[in-house]
C-alpha positions in Angstrom: 86.6 -110.1 81.7 86.8 -106.9 79.5 87.0 -104.0 82.2 90.1 -106.0 83.6 91.2 -106.2 80.2 91.1 -102.8 80.1 92.3 -102.0 83.1 95.5 -104.0 82.6 96.4 -102.4 79.3 95.6 -98.6 81.1 98.0 -99.8 84.0 100.6 -101.0 81.1 100.3 -97.6 79.4 100.5 -96.1 83.0 104.1 -97.8 83.4 105.4 -97.2 79.9 104.7 -93.6 80.2 106.3 -93.2 83.2 109.5 -95.3 82.5 109.8 -92.9 79.2 109.6 -90.2 81.3 112.0 -91.6 83.5 114.6 -91.7 80.9 114.1 -88.0 80.2 116.3 -87.2 83.7 119.6 -89.0 82.7 122.5 -88.1 84.0 124.8 -86.6 82.0 128.8 -86.2 82.9 131.6 -83.8 82.4 134.7 -84.1 82.5 136.7 -80.6 83.1 140.5 -79.6 83.7 141.4 -78.0 87.0 143.9 -75.6 88.6 143.6 -78.0 91.7 146.8 -78.9 93.1 146.7 -81.1 96.4 144.4 -83.3 98.9 143.0 -80.4 100.1 142.0 -78.7 96.8 140.2 -81.9 95.8 138.1 -81.9 99.3 137.1 -78.2 98.8 136.3 -78.2 95.2 134.5 -81.9 95.8 132.0 -80.5 99.1 131.2 -77.4 97.0 130.2 -78.9 94.1 128.1 -81.4 97.0 125.8 -78.4 97.6 125.2 -77.5 94.4 121.6 -78.6 93.2 121.6 -81.0 90.7 125.0 -82.6 91.3 125.0 -86.2 92.2 128.6 -87.5 92.1 132.0 -85.5 91.5 135.7 -87.3 91.8 138.9 -85.3 91.3 141.6 -86.5 89.7 144.3 -84.8 91.5 147.3 -86.6 88.8 145.2 -85.1 85.7 143.9 -82.1 87.4 140.4 -83.0 85.9 137.6 -83.4 87.4 134.1 -86.1 86.6 131.2 -84.5 87.1 128.2 -86.9 87.2 124.6 -84.2 87.2 121.3 -84.4 86.3 121.0 -81.8 83.2 116.9 -80.4 84.3 118.7 -79.0 87.4 122.1 -77.9 86.7 124.3 -77.5 83.4 128.1 -77.4 82.7 128.4 -73.7 83.0 126.5 -73.4 86.8 129.2 -76.7 87.4 132.2 -74.4 86.2 131.3 -71.5 88.0 130.6 -72.9 91.0 134.3 -74.4 90.6 135.9 -70.8 89.6 134.2 -69.2 93.2 135.6 -72.1 94.9 138.9 -70.1 94.3 140.2 -72.5 90.5 139.8 -72.7 86.9 137.4 -74.5 85.5 138.6 -74.8 81.7 138.5 -71.8 80.2 136.6 -70.1 83.3 139.2 -68.6 85.1 139.9 -68.8 89.3 137.1 -65.8 90.8 140.1 -63.4 92.7 137.8 -63.5 95.6 137.3 -67.1 95.9 140.9 -67.7 95.1 141.9 -64.8 97.5 140.2 -67.4 100.3 142.3 -70.4 99.5 145.4 -71.6 102.1 149.0 -70.3 100.1 149.4 -74.0 99.3 146.4 -74.2 97.4 147.5 -71.3 94.9 148.9 -71.2 92.0 152.5 -68.9 91.8 152.8 -66.5 89.2 149.9 -66.3 87.6 148.4 -63.2 87.8 146.1 -63.7 90.7 146.4 -60.1 93.5 
C-alpha cells in the first residue's frame, strides 16, 4: 500500500512539474505597424513569417496596416520578427524596410516618394 501511495505522489509531482514547465512556453503576441498596401503585401509578409522559427500565427489587417503575430518567446523575439518583415521589404514599426527586400517588391507594393532607391 505504501509503495502505491508513494508511486501516486511521485506521479502527481511529475505531472505538476510538467504543467509548470509548459507554462514557461506561453505564447506571446505582438502588434507591429507595417507599410503594407495590398493583398499581395499581406500574403508576402504572412508567408515569410510562417518560415520564421517560433512563429505560431500572423495576421495582417490591411485597413490598419498592423500585423498581429503570435510566437514562442523561447524560439524568437520581437526584434527577429521585425527584421523578417524588414527583409521582406516593409517597414516594421521603427525598423525601416531593407533596401534589397524593398527593391524586389512589385511596383504596386512600393511606397511612393519615401527615399528607397
